[in-house]
C-alpha positions in Angstrom: -65.1 -4.1 18.1 -68.5 -5.9 18.8 -70.0 -2.6 20.1 -68.7 -0.7 17.1 -70.1 -3.3 14.8 -73.6 -3.3 16.4 -73.9 0.5 16.4 -72.7 0.7 12.8 -75.2 -2.0 11.8 -78.0 0.1 13.3 -76.9 3.1 11.3 -76.7 1.0 8.2 -80.2 -0.2 8.9 -81.4 3.4 9.3 -79.6 4.3 6.1 -81.3 1.6 4.1 -84.9 2.3 5.3 -84.8 6.1 5.7 -83.1 6.8 2.4 -86.3 5.7 0.7 -88.5 7.8 2.9 -86.4 11.0 2.6 -85.0 10.5 -0.9 -85.4 14.2 -1.7 -83.8 15.5 1.4 -80.6 17.5 1.1 -79.4 16.8 4.7 -76.4 14.5 4.3 -74.7 15.0 7.7 -75.9 11.6 8.8 -74.4 10.0 5.7 -71.1 11.6 6.3 -70.9 10.5 9.9 -71.9 7.0 8.9 -69.1 6.8 6.4 -66.7 8.0 9.1 -67.9 5.4 11.5 -67.7 2.6 8.9 -64.1 3.7 8.1 -63.1 3.7 11.8 -64.7 0.3 12.3 -62.9 -1.2 9.3 -59.6 0.4 10.6 -60.1 -1.0 14.1 -60.9 -4.5 12.8 -57.8 -4.5 10.5 -55.6 -3.4 13.5 -57.1 -6.1 15.7 -56.6 -8.8 13.0 -53.0 -7.7 12.4 -52.2 -7.6 16.1 -53.7 -11.1 16.6 -51.7 -12.4 13.7 -48.4 -10.9 15.1 -49.1 -12.3 18.6 -49.9 -15.7 17.2 -46.5 -15.9 15.5 -44.6 -15.1 18.7 -41.5 -14.4 16.7 -38.9 -11.7 16.8 -39.8 -9.8 13.7 -43.5 -9.7 14.7 -42.6 -8.3 18.1 -40.2 -5.8 16.5 -43.0 -4.5 14.2 -45.1 -3.9 17.3 -42.5 -1.5 18.7 -43.6 1.2 16.2 -47.3 1.0 17.4 -48.1 3.9 19.8 -50.0 2.0 22.5 -48.9 -1.6 22.1 -45.3 -0.9 21.4 -44.2 -0.4 25.1 -46.3 -3.3 26.2 -44.8 -5.7 23.7 -41.3 -4.5 24.6 -41.9 -5.2 28.3 -43.3 -8.6 27.4 -40.2 -9.5 25.4 -37.9 -8.2 28.2 -39.8 -10.2 30.7 -39.4 -13.4 28.7 -35.6 -12.9 28.1 -34.9 -11.9 31.7 -36.8 -14.9 33.1 -34.9 -17.3 30.7 -31.6 -15.7 31.7 -32.3 -16.2 35.4 -33.3 -19.9 34.8 -30.2 -20.6 32.7 -27.9 -18.9 35.1 -29.4 -21.0 37.9 -28.7 -24.1 35.9 -25.0 -23.2 35.6 -24.9 -22.0 32.0 -22.2 -19.7 30.9 -22.7 -16.8 28.5 -21.5 -18.8 25.5 -23.7 -21.8 26.5 -26.7 -19.5 26.9 -26.2 -18.1 23.4 -25.8 -21.6 21.9 -28.9 -22.8 23.8 -30.9 -19.9 22.5 -29.7 -20.5 18.9 -31.1 -24.0 19.1 -34.7 -22.7 19.8 -37.3 -22.4 17.1 -35.9 -20.4 14.1 -37.1 -16.8 14.2 -38.4 -17.0 17.7 -37.6 -14.2 20.2 -35.1 -16.3 22.2 -33.3 -17.6 19.0 -33.0 -14.2 17.4 -31.8 -12.4 20.5 -29.3 -15.3 21.3 -28.0 -15.3 17.7 -27.6 -11.6 17.6 -25.8 -11.6 21.0 -23.5 -14.4 19.9 -22.6 -12.7 16.6 -22.0 -9.4 18.3 -19.7 -11.0 20.9 -17.8 -12.9 18.2 -17.2 -9.6 16.5 -15.5 -8.3 19.6 -18.4 -6.2 21.1 -19.0 -6.1 24.8 -22.0 -7.5 26.5 -23.0 -4.0 27.6 -23.1 -2.8 24.0 -25.3 -5.8 23.1 -27.8 -4.9 25.9 -27.9 -1.3 24.9 -28.7 -2.0 21.3 -31.2 -4.8 21.8 -34.8 -3.5 22.5 -35.8 -6.8 24.1 -33.0 -6.8 26.7 -33.9 -4.8 29.7 -31.4 -1.9 30.4 -31.5 -2.8 34.1 -29.4 -5.8 33.2 -26.5 -3.4 32.8 -26.6 -2.6 36.6 -26.8 -6.3 37.4 -23.7 -7.0 35.4 -21.8 -4.0 36.7 -22.5 -5.1 40.3 -20.2 -8.1 39.7 -22.3 -10.6 41.6 -21.7 -14.3 41.6 -23.6 -16.6 39.2 -26.1 -17.7 41.9 -26.8 -14.2 43.0 -27.0 -12.9 39.5 -29.6 -15.6 38.6 -31.7 -14.6 41.6 -31.5 -10.9 40.6 -32.5 -11.8 37.0 -35.5 -13.7 38.2 -36.4 -10.8 40.5 -36.0 -8.4 37.6 -38.4 -10.6 35.5 -41.0 -10.4 38.3 -40.6 -6.6 38.3 -41.0 -6.5 34.5 -44.1 -8.7 34.7 -45.6 -6.4 37.3 -45.0 -3.4 35.0 -46.5 -5.4 32.2 -49.7 -6.0 34.2 -49.9 -2.3 35.1 -49.6 -1.2 31.5 -52.2 -3.8 30.4 -54.6 -2.6 33.2 -54.2 1.0 32.0 -55.0 0.0 28.4 -58.1 -1.9 29.6 -59.3 1.1 31.6 -58.9 3.3 28.6 -61.3 1.1 26.6 -64.3 2.4 28.6 -64.0 6.1 27.6 -63.3 5.1 24.0 -66.6 3.1 24.1 -68.4 6.1 25.5 -67.1 8.3 22.7 -68.2 5.7 20.2 -71.7 5.4 21.6 -71.9 9.2 21.6 -70.9 9.4 18.0 -73.4 6.8 17.1 -76.2 8.6 18.9 -75.3 11.8 17.1 -75.3 9.9 13.9 -78.8 8.5 14.6 -80.0 12.0 15.5 -78.6 13.5 12.3 -79.9 10.6 10.2 -83.4 10.7 11.6 -84.2 14.2 12.5 -82.3 16.4 10.0 -84.2 15.0 6.9 -87.4 15.6 8.8 -86.5 19.2 9.5 -85.4 19.6 5.9 -88.7 18.2 4.6 -90.6 20.5 6.9 -88.7 23.5 5.6 -89.5 22.6 2.0 -93.3 22.6 2.7 
């Protein structure tokens, strides 16, 4: 965002001072590219601000809105699955039953990920649904939990498996974040290339146009 802002400011600076020098020029390609870059910059800033606001809330609805985002959706889903799996492992290790875990989750901060998932799970179970159905329909419950439940392990072993699953999910989360960070570099190169092309069009094309009019 900082890089995009600096390059766009340079183009705006050129727009301000060169527009006076080449007021009669008909070459407007630089102006068009400048408008495109400003639009992209505003769009990126808006997305960053919205994402930061969602992540600051750390609630279920904000996380669920993230699921529709192309790049951040899978990352946020993994983050939520990691949190829930880790909490399940810790609660099982403390001797909590399924009903106690749901009641404990419902006492968390209203609207939080744990509270919403726990309340939804409790309501579904009270309506007669199986735990497997709850896991399948909830995006923040890892589907690997189905295999752990079907294995029929004791509570102590199940808690260790949930904690192991949470570590695996955290490892996947780090890998996805690393891929996103790596992809930032080519995006920056593309942005720099567009700005260089914009400077070229903004500076040289009016000169060529003025020379042709002589």
